[in-house]
ROPA-683851 format. One record per atom (N, C-alpha, C, O, CB): residue in one letter; y, x, z. Coordinates in steps of 0.2 Angstrom, whole numbers, plus 5000, padded with zeros to 4 digits. Each point is the difference from the previous one (the first is absolute). Glycine has a CB too. Layout:
BEGIN
aYXZ ...
//
This chain:
BEGIN
l505548505074 l499750045005 l500350075001 l500150025005 l498949924993 r501150094996 r500350075000 r500750005002 r500250045004 r499149994987 q501149925008 q500749995003 q500049995007 q500350045004 q500149914985 l499150015014 l499949995007 l499850075003 l500350015006 l499549874992 a499850155000 a499750065002 a500650065000 a500050035005 a498849944991 g501650034999 g500550054999 g500549985005 g500350055004 g499549974985 g500449925012 g500549985005 g499850025007 g500450025004 g499949884989 m499050095009 m499850015006 m500050085001 m500150035006 m499249874994 a500550134995 a500050085001 a500750025001 a500150055004 a498949964988 a501549965004 a500750025001 a500249995008 a500450045003 a499849944984 m499749965015 m500249995007 m499650045005 m500350025005 m500049864991 r499150145003 r499650045004 r500450075000 r500150045005 r498849904993 s501350094996 s500350065000 s500650005003 s500250055004 s499349974986 l500949935009 l500749995004 l499850005007 l500450035004 l500149904986 w499150045012 w499849995008 w499850075002 w500350025006 w499349864993 n500050164998 n499850065002 n500650055000 n500050055004 n498949934993 s501650014999 s500650045000 s500549995005 s500550055001 s499349954987 l500249955016 l500549985005 l499950045006 l499550025002 l500549864993 p500650135008 p499950035007 p499749965005 p500049944999 p501050124998 d498749965008 d499649975005 d500449945003 d499849945001 d499650175001 a501349905000 a500449955003 a500149944995 a499949945002 a500750165005 m499649924987 m500149954995 m499349964999 m500049934999 m500950144996 r498649965005 r499349974998 r499949955006 r499749954999 r499850154995 s500649925012 s499949965006 s500449945000 s499749945001 s500050155005 q501049914992 q500449944999 q499749964995 q500049945001 q501050125003 l498949964990 l499749964995 l499349975002 l499949944998 l500750144994 d499149955011 d499349975003 d500249945004 d499649954999 d499850165001 d501149905004 d500149945005 d500349944995 d499849945001 d500550145009 l500149944985 l500249944996 l499549974996 l500049944999 l501050115000 l498549994998 l499549974997 l499549965004 l499849954998 l500350144995 g499949935013 g499549965005 g500349945002 g499749955000 g499950165006 a501149884994 a500349945001 a500049954994 a499949945001 a500850125007 a499349974986 a500049964994 a499249984999 a500049944998 a501050124996 f498549985008 f499449984999 f499649985006 f499550035002 f500550044988 d500449885014 d499749995007 d499349965000 d499650015005 d501749994998 d498649974992 d499449964999 d499450054998 d500050034995 d500749875001 p498850095009 p499550055000 p499549984993 p499850054997 p500249965016 g500049934985 g499649984994 g500450044994 g499650024996 g500049875009 l501050104995 l500450034994 l499950085000 l499950024995 l500949885005 r499250135006 r500050075000 r499350024998 r499950054996 r500949965014 r498649954992 r499350024998 r500049994993 r499650044997 r499949925014 a500849994986 a499949994993 a500450054996 a499750034994 a500249855008 m500650155000 m500450054997 m499650075000 m499950044995 m501249915008 d498550065003 d499650065001 d499449994995 d499850064997 d500649955015 e499349934987 e499449994996 e500250024992 e499750034996 e499849885013 l501250064989 l500250014994 l500150074998 l499850034995 l500849865006 a499750155004 a500150074999 a499350044999 a500050054996 a501149945012 e498449994996 e499450035000 e499749994993 e499650044997 e500349955015 t500149944986 t499749984993 t500350044994 t499750034996 t500149865009 l500950114996 l500450044994 l499850075000 l500050044995 l500949885006 g499050115005 g499850075001 g499350014996 g499950064997 g500849955014 e498949954990 e499350004997 e500049994992 e499750044996 e499949935015 l500849984987 l500149994993 l500450054996 l499850024994 l500149865009 m500650145000 m500550044997 m500150065005 m500550005003 m500149914990 p499050145007 p500150065004 p500750034998 p500250014995 p498650015006 h501650005005 h500750024999 h500050085000 h500550035002 h499949865003 h499050144993 h500150074999 h500550024995 h500049984995 h498850035008 g501650035000 g500550034995 g500749965000 g500550024997 g498650024996 l500949905011 l500649965000 l500350015007 l500649965000 l498949964991 d500350125013 d500350015007 d500550064999 d499850054998 d499249905009 h501650044994 h500550065000 h500450005006 h500349955002 h499850044986 e499950065016 e500450015006 e500650034999 e500150054996 e498949965010 l501649954996 l500750034998 l500250045006 l499949995006 l500449914987 s500250155005 s500350045005 s500750024997 s500150004994 s498750045011 g501649985000 g500750024998 g500549975004 g499949965004 g499750054985 d501050015010 d500649985004 d500449954996 d500549975004 d499550145002 e499949884988 e500549954996 e499849935002 e499449984999 e500850104992 p500349885012 p499849935002 p499949964993 p500350014995 p500350005017 m499049934989 m499949964994 m499849935004 m499850005005 m499950094986 s500549865005 s499949935002 s499249994999 s499750034997 s501549935000 l498649985006 l499349984999 l499949994993 l499450014997 l500649945015 a500450014984 a499949994993 a500050064996 a499550014996 a501149895006 e499850155000 e500050074996 e499350035002 e499750034995 e501649985005 a498549995006 a499350035002 a499549974996 a499550044998 a500949995012 l499649904990 l499449974996 l500050014993 l499550014997 l500549915011 g500650094989 g500150014993 g499750074998 g499750014995 g501349925005 l499250125005 l499850074999 l499250005001 l499650034996 l501550025009 m498649914999 m499350005001 m499749974994 m499450034998 m500849955014 d500049974985 d499849974994 d500050054994 d499550004997 d500849895008 e500250144995 e500150064994 e499450055001 e499750024996 e501649965003 m498650045007 m499550055002 m499349984999 m499650034998 m501250025010 n499149884993 n499349974999 n499950004992 n499550014998 n500649925013 q500450054985 q500050004993 q499850074997 q499650014996 q501249895004 l499550155003 l499950074998 l499350025002 l499650044996 l501649995006 a498549955004 a499350015002 a499649974995 a499550034997 a500849985015 e499849924986 e499649974995 e500050044993 e499550004997 e500749895009 l500450134992 l500050034994 l499650075000 l499750024995 l501449935003 e499050085007 e499650075001 e499249984999 e499750044997 e501350015011 d498849904995 d499349985000 d499849984993 d499550024997 d500549935015 l500550024984 l499849984993 l500050074996 l499550004996 l501149895005 v499850155000 v500050074996 v499450045002 v499750024995 v501649985005 a498550005006 a499350035002 a499549974996 a499550034997 a500950005015 s499649904989 s499449974996 s500050014993 s499550014997 s500549915011 a500650084989 a500050024992 a499850074999 a499750014995 a501249915004 r499350125006 r499750074998 r499350015000 r499650034996 r501450015010 d498749925000 d499350005000 d499649974994 d499550024998 d500749975015 q500149954984 q499749974995 q500350024993 q499749974995 q500149935013 d500650144992 d500350024993 d500349944997 d499949994994 d499350115005 d501149865004 d500349944997 d500649985004 d500049985005 d498949994992 v501750044999 v500749985003 v500249934998 v500549985002 v499850144997 g499249844998 g500249934998 g500249965005 g500449954999 g498950064992 n500450005016 n500249955005 n500650025004 n500249965005 n498650024996 i501650074997 i500650015003 i500649974997 i500050004994 i499650115009 d500849855001 d500649974997 d500650044999 d500350025005 d499249885001 p500750114988 p500650044998 p500649985004 p500450045002 p499149994987 e500649905012 e500649985003 e500050025007 e500550015003 e499549894989 q499450095011 q500050025008 q500150085000 q500450025004 q498749894999 v500650134992 v500250075001 v500750014999 v500350045003 v498549994992 g501649935000 g500750014999 g500449995006 g500450035001 g499449954987 r500049975015 r500349975006 r500050055006 r500550015003 r499249874993 l499750155004 l499950045006 l500150084999 l500250035005 l499049884998 a500750114991 a500050074998 a500550024995 a500150064998 a498749955005 g501649944994 g500550014995 g499850004993 g499449994998 g501050085010 n500149924987 n499849994993 n499650064997 n499649984996 n501549955003 a499050135003 a499750054997 a499250005001 a499650014996 a501450065006 a498949915004 a499349995002 a499749944996 a499450004998 a500850055013 k500249904988 k499749944997 k499950024992 k499549974997 k501249955011 q499850114989 q499950024993 q499450054999 q499649994995 q501649995004 s498750065006 s499450055000 s499349955000 s499550024996 s501250085010 l499349854998 l499449965001 l499949964993 l499549994998 l500650015015 e500449974984 e500049964994 e499750054994 e499649984996 e501449945008 e499350144996 e499750054995 e499350015001 e499650004995 e501550055004 i498749965007 i499250015001 i499649944998 i499650014997 i500750075013 q500049864992 q499649954998 q500049984993 q499549984997 q500849985014 r500250064986 r500049994992 r499650064997 r499649984995 r501549965005 l498850115003 l499650064997 l499349985001 l499650014995 l501250075008 t499049885003 t499349985001 t499849954994 t499550004998 t500750025014 e500349944987 e499949954994 e499850034994 e499649984996 e501249945010 l499750134992 l499950034994 l499350044999 l499750004995 l501650015004 l498550025007 l499450045000 l499449954999 l499550024996 l501050075012 e499649864995 e499549944999 e499949974993 e499550004997 e500749975015 e500450024985 e500049984994 e499850054995 e499749984995 e501349955008 a499150134998 a499750064996 a499350015000 a499750044996 a501450015005 g498549925004 g499350015001 g499950065004 g499450035000 g500449914990 l500750095014 l499950065003 l499749995007 l499650045003 l501350014991 i499349895009 i499849985007 i499849935000 i500249974995 i500550115011 r498949904999 r499749935000 r500049985008 r499950055004 r499549964984 k500549935013 k500049975007 k499350005001 k499649974997 k501449965003 d498850105006 d499350005002 d500049975008 d500150045005 d499550064987 g500349845008 g500149975007 g500750005003 g500549984996 g498450055006 p501350005003 p500750005003 p500350064997 p500650015002 p499149935008 r500150114987 r500350064998 r499950014992 r499649974997 r500250075015 y500650004986 y500050034993 y499650064999 y499950045005 y501249914993 e498550064997 e499750064998 e500150024993 e500349964996 e498850015012 l500850094991 l500150034993 l499449974995 l499450005003 l501350115002 t499449884989 t499549984996 t499850074996 t500350055001 t500249824998 p498950124998 p499850074997 p500550024995 p500150064999 p498749905002 h501550004995 h500650024996 h500550035004 h500350054997 h499449864995 g500550075014 g500550035004 g499850075002 g500450055000 g499949845004 i499150114998 i499750075002 i500050054994 i500350065001 i498949885008 r500650044985 r500150054995 r500750014998 r500150064998 r498849894998 k501550015005 k500750014998 k500350055005 k500450054998 k499749834998 i499750125010 i500350055005 i499750074998 i500450055000 i499749865009 g499250094990 g499750064998 g500350034994 g500250064999 g498849905006 q501250004989 q500250024995 q500750035000 q500350054997 q499049884997 r501150035011 r500750035001 r500050065004 r500450054999 r500049835002 s499150135004 s500050075003 s499850054995 s500250065000 s499449885011 l499950044984 l499850054995 l500650024996 l500150064998 l498849895002 e501550014998 e500650014996 e500550045003 e500450044997 e499449864997 e500350095013 e500550045004 e499850075000 e500450055000 e499949855006 i499050114995 i499850075001 i500050044993 i500350054999 i498949915010 f500650014986 f500050034993 f500750014997 f500150044995 f498749915003 s501750015004 s500650004997 s500450075002 s500450024997 s499749855004 t499650165004 t500350065003 t499750074996 t500250055001 t500049885010 l499350054985 l499650064998 l500350024993 l500349974997 l498649995008 k501050114994 k500250034993 k499549984995 k499449985001 k501150115005 r499749914988 r499649984994 r499450045000 r499549974998 r501550004996 d499050095007 d499450044999 d499650025007 d499650055000 d501050004990 a499549905014 a499750025007 a499250005000 a499750045004 a501349905001 f498750034990 f499350005001 f499650064995 f499550015001 f500649865001 g500450164994 g499650054995 g499750065003 g499550024997 g501349944996 s499450065012 s499850075003 s499349995004 s499750055002 s501549994998 h498549905001 h499449995004 h499449994995 h499549995003 h501249975006 r499450044985 r499449984996 r499650074998 r500350054998 r500449844997 a498750105005 a499550064998 a499849994993 a499849944998 a499750075014 q500550044984 q499850004993 q499350004999 q499750055004 q501450004994 s498649914998 s499350004998 s499949974993 s500449964999 s499250045013 r499950014985 r499849974994 r499449955000 r499650025005 r501050084989 g499449855002 g499449965000 g500149944996 g500549994996 g499250055015 r500049914990 r500049934996 r500149955005 r499950015006 r499450034985 g501149905006 g500149955005 g500650005003 g500450055000 g498449945002 g501449965002 g500649995004 g500549954997 g499949974995 g499950155008 d500849885000 d500549954998 d500550044995 d500150065001 d499849885010 p500450034984 p500550034996 p500650015003 p500249965005 p499349984985 t500950115008 t500650025003 t500550004994 t499849984994 t499850095015 d501049944992 d500550004994 d500150074997 d500350014995 d500349905011 e499050144996 e500050064997 e499550014994 e499549965000 e500950095011 v499849994984 v499550004994 v499850074999 v500350055003 v500349864991 k498950105002 k499750074999 k499650004993 k499849944998 k500150085015 a500050034984 a499650014994 a499349985001 a499750025006 a501050074990 y499049875000 y499349975001 y499550065000 y500150044995 y500249855000 e499350115010 e499450055000 e499449965000 e500049945003 e500750155002 f498749944993 f499449975000 f499849985007 f500150045004 f499650024986 g500149885012 g499849985006 g500649965003 g499849975006 g499450134996 d501449904996 d500549965003 d499949934999 d499749984995 d501150115003 q499449865006 q500149934999 q500449994994 q500650035000 q499149945011 f500249994985 f500449994994 f500549955001 f500049944998 f499150084995 l501449995012 l500649965001 l500550034996 l500550045001 l499249945011 l500349994982 l500550034994 l500749995001 l500249945002 l498950044990 d501350075007 d500750005000 d500249994993 d500250054996 d499950035014 l499949864988 l500149984993 l500750034997 l500050044995 l499349865006 p501350095002 p500650034998 p500050074999 p500250034995 p500349875010 g499250145000 g500050075000 g499550024995 g500250054997 g500049965015 t499349964987 t499550024995 t500350004992 t499950044996 t499249925012 v501249984991 v500349994993 v500650055000 v500150034995 v499649855004 r500750135006 r500650054999 r499750074999 r500450034996 r500349905012 s498850094995 s499750064998 s499850014993 s500150054997 s499649965015 a500049944985 a499850004993 a500650004996 a499950044995 a499049905008 v501650024998 v500650004996 v500350075000 v500250034995 v499949845007 m500050165004 m500350065000 m499650064996 m500350054998 m500249925014 r498950024988 r499650054997 r500049994993 r500150054996 r499249965014 g500649934987 g499949984993 g500749984996 g500049994994 g498849985009 g501750025001 g500649984997 g500049924999 g499549975001 g500650144994 p500549865003 p500149935000 p499649984993 p499850034996 p501349975010 g498749934994 g499749974995 g499449975002 g499850005006 g500650084987 t499349885003 t499449965001 t499550024995 t500150024995 t500549895011 p498750094996 p499849985006 p500050065005 p500150064998 p499249864997 v500750075012 v500050055005 v499350025001 v499649965002 v501450005003 r498950104994 r499350035000 r499950045007 r500450045002 r499549974985 l499649965017 l499950035007 l499550054999 l499550004996 l500849895010 r499750164999 r499650055001 r499850005008 r500349975004 r500250104985 p498949965012 p499850005007 p500550035004 p500149985006 p498850024991 s501550055001 s500550035004 s500649965002 s500350025004 s499350084991 d500549855001 d500549955001 d499949965006 d500549985003 d499850034985 f499149975014 f499949955005 f500350035007 f499950065002 f499149904991 s501349995010 s500250015007 s499849945004 s499949954998 s501150124999 v498849955010 v499749945004 v500450015007 v500350055001 v498549954993 y501149945009 y500450005007 y499550045005 y499449994999 y501249904998 r499750155007 r499650035006 r499849945004 r500249955000 r500550165000 t498849915004 t499749955005 t500050045007 t500050065000 t499249884991 e500750025014 e500050025007 e499449975003 e499849944999 e501450085002 l498450015003 l499449975004 l500349985006 l500250035004 l498950044991 t500849865007 t500249975006 t499450005004 t499549974999 t501449974996 t499250095011 t499449995005 t500149945004 t500549985001 t499450155000 q499549855002 q500049945005 q500050035007 q499750055001 q499749884991 s501050055012 s500250025007 s499849955005 s500149944998 s500750134997 a499049955011 a500049955006 a500450045005 a499950065002 a498949894995 t501750015006 t500550035004 t500049965007 t500049945000 t500750114990 a499349995015 a500149965006 a500750035003 a500150065001 a498649925002 i501849984998 i500650025003 i500149985007 i499949955001 i500650044988 l499650065015 l499950005008 l500850005002 l500350054999 l498550015002 v501449895001 v500750005003 v500150005007 v499749965004 v500649974986 d500050125013 d500150005007 d500549955002 d500650004998 d499250125001 v500049835005 v500549955003 v500150005007 v500149955004 v499449984987 s500550135012 s500250015007 s500750005001 s500450004995 s498650075007 r501249935004 r500749985002 r500550064997 r500549994998 r499149945012 s500150134990 s500450064998 s500249994993 s500550034998 s499050045010 m500149904988 m500249994993 m500749964999 m500450024996 m498449985001 l501349955008 l500649975000 l500650045003 l500550014997 l498949885004 f500450145004 f500650045004 f500250064996 f500650025000 f498949955011 r500150064985 r500250054995 r500349984993 r500150044996 r499050035010 g500949874993 g500349974994 g499550014994 g500350014995 g500950015009 c498149984997 c499550024995 c499749934998 c499749994994 c500150135011 f500249834999 f499549944999 f500249974993 f499649984996 f500350005017 l500850004986 l500249974994 l499750034993 l499849974996 l501249995011 a499150114993 a499850044994 a499349994999 a499749994995 a501250095007 a498749935004 a499249994999 a499949934998 a499549994995 a500350095014 k500549874993 k499949934998 k500149994993 k499749964996 k500550005016 k500450074986 k500249994993 k499650034995 k499849984994 k501350015010 v498650074997 v499650044996 v499349964999 v499750004995 v500950125008 t499249855003 t499349975000 t500149944995 t499549984997 t500250065015 l500849924989 l500249944995 l500050024993 l499749974996 l500949985013 a499750114990 a500150034993 a499350024997 a499849984995 a501450065008 l498449995001 l499450034998 l499549944998 l499750014995 l500550105012 d499849844997 d499749944999 d500149974993 d499649984996 d500450005017 a500750014986 a500249974994 a499950054994 a499849974995 a501149975011 l499150124995 l499950054994 l499249994998 l499950004994 l501050095010 i498749915001 i499350004998 i499849934998 i499650004995 i500250085013 r500549874994 r499849934998 r500349994993 r499749974996 r500249995016 n500650074986 n500449984993 n499750064995 n500049984994 n501049965012 t499050124996 t499950054995 t499250035000 t499850024995 t501550015006 f498449975005 f499350035000 f499649955004 f499750015005 f500750104995 p499549834997 p499649955003 p499350015001 p499749975004 p501049964991 k499050125002 k499350025001 k499950045006 k499550025003 k500349984986 d500850035014 d500050045006 d499949955006 d500149945000 d500650144995 d499049955011 d500049975006 d500550025005 d500150065000 d498749924998 l501549985006 l500550025005 l499849965006 l499949945000 l501050084992 y499050025014 y499949985006 y500650025005 y500250065000 y498549944998 i501549955006 i500650025004 i499849995007 i499749955002 i501150014989 i499450095013 i499850005007 i500650025004 i500350054999 i498549984999 g501449935007 g500550025005 g499750025006 g499549975002 g501349944993 f499550145009 f499650035005 f500650025005 f500550024998 f498550024995 s500849955014 s500450035006 s499450025004 s499750054999 s501449885000 s498850035006 s499550015005 s499349994997 s499550035002 s501249955008 l499349974986 l499449984996 l500249994993 l500649994998 l498849965011 a500150054986 a500149994993 a499949934998 a499549975003 a500250154995 q500649854997 q499949934998 q500150004993 q500550024997 q499949935014 v499150024985 v500149994993 v500549944999 v500049955003 v498850094995 l501649974997 l500549964998 l499949974993 l499850044996 l501050015011 q499449894992 q500049974993 q500750004997 q500550005004 q498549935000 p501050074989 p500750004997 p500549955003 p500650015000 p498950024990 a500249915012 a500549955003 a500350025006 a500549975002 a498849944993 d500350145008 d500350025007 d500650055000 d500450005004 d498449994999 l501250044991 l500550054999 l500749995001 l500350045004 l499050014988 p501049895006 p500749995001 p500149995008 p500650015002 p499549944987 r499550025014 r500049995008 r499850065004 r500150005006 r499749884992 l500050184999 l499750065003 l500650025005 l500550024997 l498750014993 t500649985016 t500550035005 t499750055004 t499450005000 t501249895000 w499750145004 w499850055005 w499749975006 w500149945002 w500750144994 n498749965007 n499749975006 n500450035006 n499950065002 n498949944993 e501549955009 e500550025005 e499650005007 e500350015005 e500749954988 y498450015007 y499649995006 y499550045002 y499850005006 y500549894992 r499550164997 r499450045002 r500250074998 r500450024996 r498949905002 y500550135006 y500250074999 y499450034997 y499449985000 y501350025010 g499550054986 g499450054997 g500149994992 g500249954997 g499050045013 t500550074987 t500050014993 t499250024999 t499950065000 t501449974999 n498349924999 n499350004999 n499850024993 n499849954997 n500149975013 m500250144988 m499850024993 m499350004999 m499749984995 m501350095004 q498649945006 q499350015000 q499749934998 q499649994995 q500350105014 h500449854994 h499749944998 h500349984994 h499649964996 h500450015015 a500650054987 a500249994993 a499650034995 a499949964995 a501250035009 f498850074996 f499550034995 f499349975000 f499749994995 f501050125007 s499149875004 s499349975000 s500049934996 s499649994996 s500150075015 t500849904990 t500149944997 t500150014992 t499749974996 t500949985014 a499850104988 a500150024993 a499450024997 a499949984994 a501350055009 r498450015000 r499450034997 r499549944999 r499650004995 r500550105011 s499949854998 s499549945000 s500349964994 s499549984996 s500150015016 l501050004987 l500249964994 l499950044994 l499849974995 l501049975012 l499450124992 l499950044994 l499350014998 l499850024994 l501250045010 a498549935001 a499350004998 a499849954995 a499550004997 a500350055014 r500749894988 r499849954995 r500250024994 r499849974995 r500449945013 s500250154991 s500250024993 s499750064998 s500450054998 s500749895005 r498350074998 r499650064997 r500150004992 r500049954997 r499150055013 g500950074988 g500150014993 g500750004998 g500150024994 g498949925004 k501550055007 k500750014998 k500350065004 k499750025005 k500549854993 n500350165000 n500450055004 n500349965006 n500449965000 n499850114989 r499549965017 r500249965006 r500550055004 r499850065001 r499149874999 q501650045003 q500550045003 q500349965006 q500049945000 q500250124990 i500049975015 i500449975006 i500750034999 i500150065000 i498849925008 i501649974993 i500750025000 i500249995008 i500149945001 i500150034986 l500050085017 l500149995006 l500850015001 l500350054998 l498549995005 i501549915000 i500750005001 i500149995008 i499849955003 i500550004985 t500050115014 t500150005008 t500650045002 t500250044996 t498549945005 d501550015005 d500550055003 d499850035006 d500450045003 d500449884992 g498550085006 g499850035006 g499350025000 g499649984995 g501249955011 e498950114999 e499450025000 e499549955004 e500349955003 e500250174997 p498849884999 p499649965003 p500150005008 p500050065002 p499249954988 t500849945013 t500150005008 t499449965003 t500050005006 t501250014993 t498449964997 t499449965003 t499550004995 t500150014994 t500749925014 h498650054994 h499449994996 h499649955002 h500049985006 h500150144991 g499449865000 g499549955002 g500149934997 g500649994997 g499350085014 g499749884991 g500149934998 g500349965005 g500450035004 g498649994990 l500949925006 l500449955003 l500050025008 l500549995003 l499249924988 r499750105011 r499950015008 r500250075002 r500250015006 r498949914994 e500950134996 e500250075002 e500750024999 e500350045003 e498649994994 a501549944998 a500650034997 a500550005006 a500350055001 a499449914987 a500449995016 a500550005005 a499850055005 a500550035003 a499749854995 a499250135004 a499850045005 a500150084998 a500250045004 a499049875001 n500750104988 n500150064998 n500750034998 n500150054998 n498749934998 f501749975005 f500750034998 f500250055004 f499950005006 f500349894990 m500150165001 m500350065004 m500550034996 m500050014994 m498950015012 y501749994997 y500550044997 y500350055005 y500249995005 y500149914987 p499750175006 p499850034994 p499349984998 p499650005005 p501350094997 p498949914992 p499349984998 p499550055003 p500150065000 p500449884989 s498950035012 s499550045003 s499650034994 s500049984995 s499949945015 a499850144992 a499550034995 a499549964998 a499750004994 a500650105011 r499449854999 r499549964999 r500249954994 r499649994996 r499950025016 t501149974988 t500249954995 t500150044994 t499849974995 t500849965013 f499750134992 f500050044994 f499350014997 f499849994994 f501250075010 q498549965000 q499350014998 q499749944997 q499750004994 q500250085014 e500249864995 e499749944998 e500249984993 e499749984995 e500249985016 t500850054988 t500449984994 t499850054994 t499849974995 t501149985013 l499050114994 l499850054995 l499349994998 l499850014994 l501050075010 r498849895000 r499349994999 r499949944994 r499649994996 r500150055017 e500849914988 e500049944995 e500350034994 e499849984995 e500449945014 v500250134991 v500350034994 v499450034996 v500050004994 v501250025012 a498450024998 a499450034997 a499549954996 a499850014995 a500350085014 r499949854995 r499549954997 r500449974993 r499649994995 r500049975017 c501050044988 c500349984994 c499950054995 c499949994994 c501049945012 t499250134995 t499950064996 t499350004997 t499950014994 t500950065012 r498749924998 r499350004998 r499949944994 r499550004996 r500150055016 e500749904989 e500049944996 e500550014994 e500149954996 e499549985014 q500650134989 q500550014994 q500649965000 q500349984995 q498750064999 i501349955012 i500749965001 i500550055001 i499950045005 i499549864999 t501150114992 t500650045001 t500549975004 t500149945000 t499750114989 i500549985016 i500549985005 i500650034998 i500150065001 i499149925008 n501349994988 n500750024999 n500549985006 n500049945001 n499750064986 t500650045016 t500449985006 t500750014998 t500250054998 t498949995010 f501349914994 f500750004999 f500350005007 f500049945004 f500050004985 m500350115014 m500350015006 m500749985000 m500450034996 m498850065007 l501049875002 l500749975000 l500450045006 l500649985001 l499149914993 a500050155009 a500350045005 a499750075000 a499550014997 a500749885011 r500150164996 r499750075000 r499850025007 r500250065002 r500549964988 g499149945014 g499750015007 g499550065000 g499649994995 g500749895009 h499750165000 h499550065000 h499349975001 h499550044997 h501450045007 f499049875000 f499349975000 f499749984994 f499550014998 f500849965013 l500249994985 l499849974994 l499850064995 l499549994997 l501349915006 i499650154996 i499950054996 i499450045002 i499650024995 i501649995003 d498750005008 d499350035002 d499449964998 d499550034998 d501150035011 f499549884992 f499449964998 f499950004992 f499550004998 f500749925013 v500350074985 v500050004993 v499750064998 v499650004995 v501449925004 n499250145003 n499850064999 n499250015001 n499650034995 n501550025008 e498749925002 e499250005002 e499749954995 e499450024998 e500850015014 m500149924986 m499749954996 m499950034993 m499649984997 m500949935010 s500050134991 s500050034993 s499450054999 s499850014995 s501449975004 k498650045007 k499450055000 k499449964998 k499550034998 k501050045010 v499549874994 v499449964999 v500049954994 v499449994997 v500550015015 n500649984986 n500149964994 n500550034995 n500450035002 n499449875005 s500050094986 s500450044995 s500749964999 s500350024995 s498650025000 g501249915008 g500649964998 g500750045002 g499950055003 g499549845000 r501150094995 r500750035001 r500449975005 r499849945002 r500250094986 a500450015015 a500549975005 a500750014997 a500250054998 a499049985011 f501249934993 f500750004998 f500549985006 f499849955004 f499950024984 y500850065013 y500549985004 y500549974996 y500350024995 y499550075013 v500449844994 v500449964995 v500649975005 v499849985005 v499250004986 e501650025006 e500549965004 e499849934998 e499849984995 e501150115005 p499249865005 p499949934999 p500349974993 p499649964997 p500350035016 e500750034986 e500349974994 e499750024993 e500149974995 e501050025012 h498550074993 h499750024994 h499249985000 h499650034996 h501350065003 l498949885006 l499249995001 l499849964994 l499450024997 l500749985015 g500249954985 g499749964995 g500050054993 g499549994997 g501049905008 e500050154994 e500050044994 e499450055000 e499650014995 e501649985005 y498650045006 y499550055000 y499349964999 y499650024996 y501150055013 i499249884995 i499349965000 i499949974993 i499550014997 i500649975015 l500449994985 l499949964994 l499950054994 l499649994995 l501049915009 v499950154996 v499950054994 v499350045001 v499750014995 v501650005005 d498650005006 d499350045001 d499449964997 d499550024998 d501150045012 y499449874992 y499549964998 y499949994993 y499550014997 y500749945014 v500450044985 v500049994993 v499850064997 v499650004995 v501249915006 s499550155001 s499850074997 s499350015000 s499850034996 s501450015007 n498549955003 n499350015000 n499549954998 n499450015000 n500950065010 k500049884987 k499649954997 k499850024992 k499549984997 k501049935011 r499950134990 r500050024992 r499950074999 r500350045004 r500449864993 r498950124998 r500050074997 r500049994993 r499749964997 r499750095013 r500950014987 r500049994992 r499350024997 r499750045003 r501550004998 v498649914994 v499450014997 v500050034993 v499650044999 v500149865008 a500850084989 a500050024993 a500750004998 a500150024994 a498849935004 
//
C-alpha cells in the first residue's frame, strides 16, 4: 500500500509540474488508454481508497526548473524525495518519543551519506549502553531516565561545579561559637571540660611522649589529651525558584540555572538528607517540580510574564511544611516581575515595562514570607534597572541577600553559600 501510495503521489507531483499544453496532451493520451468507463471508475475508486488508507501528506513535491529530464528520471527523483519525506517523519517521531531505534541506518546512509549513518549508529549504541547501565528505561513508546540516571546527572553537575572551586572556598563563611554536640571534623584541639570526648589518640600519646620522653609505660596527664573539633549542622528547608521564561534562554542563562538546580538536589540528597528541598519553575505562573522533572526542565516559550508573586506564594505554602528548620528561598532570575496573580489573573495582568501594581503585589508576598521567617536570597543573572530597583525594594522588606552573578559562576555562588551557611564552628 505504501509503495502504491508513493507511486501515485509521485505521478501527481509530476502531473502538477507539467506545463498546461503538455498536461492537456497527456490527458488526451490517458483518455484514449482508459476509454472504458468502468475501468476509469475503478481507478478513481482505487485512488480514493489509497488516499484514505495512506494519506499522502508530505509526499507531494512540485518540480520546477529549466533542466530537462526523462519520465524515468523524474519518477526516480520523486521516489527519492518521498523517501526523504518519510525519513524526516521518522526523525520527527524519534525526537518526540526520545527513541531512535526505529530509524534505519542503511536508509539514512543512502539518503544522507555515511557521516549521518555513523552518527545515527553511535546514538543507537549509546542508547543501548545507557539502558544496560540502568540509567534509562523504556516506558511505552519512549525512553525515560531512571532514578539512578537522575542522580547521576545531578552528581555530575555537582562535580563540575565543585571542581572549579579553591580548596579553602568554604572557610570564610563559618561563624565561631562554643558548645556541645555536632559532627566531628579533621581538626584537633586540647581537651576542655564540656567537650565531646572524640579522642585524638595519636596526638594524645605523642604529647605524653614528648613531655615524658621515650620509654614505657607512657604516663598520661589531663593536659596531654586532645580531641577532634565538632561542627553543628543545622537543618534547612529550601525552595529554589527557577525562572523558566523565554528571556532566560535568549540571554544564555537557562542552562546554568538548570545545572545548579540539579546539583543542589544531588547535594542535599547525598550530603544533607535531613534537609528539605522544594523546586518551583515559574514564568507567567509557578509550578512545583519533582526531581524526575529536572532533566527535562525547559523554558516556557508560549506564555509571557515573570510571576514572582505566584512563585513566592507557592514556595511559602511548601515551606510551611518544614517548621522548626531554617527556611529560605533561592530565587534565580534574569528579570523583574511583570505579572502577578493566579491562573485567571496572570495573563491579564502582564505588562512591560512592569506596572506599579505588580511590584506592590509581589512585595506584599515578600512581606508574608518575612513574617513567617523565610529568608529570600536572590541571584540576578542580568542587571536591568527594573530588576535592580525591585531587588532593592525587596531587601528593605526581607533580610536576604542579593548577588549579581555571571551565568557560568552561578553554581559556585549558590552551592558554596548553601554549604557555608549549613555549618558553624562549635568546639
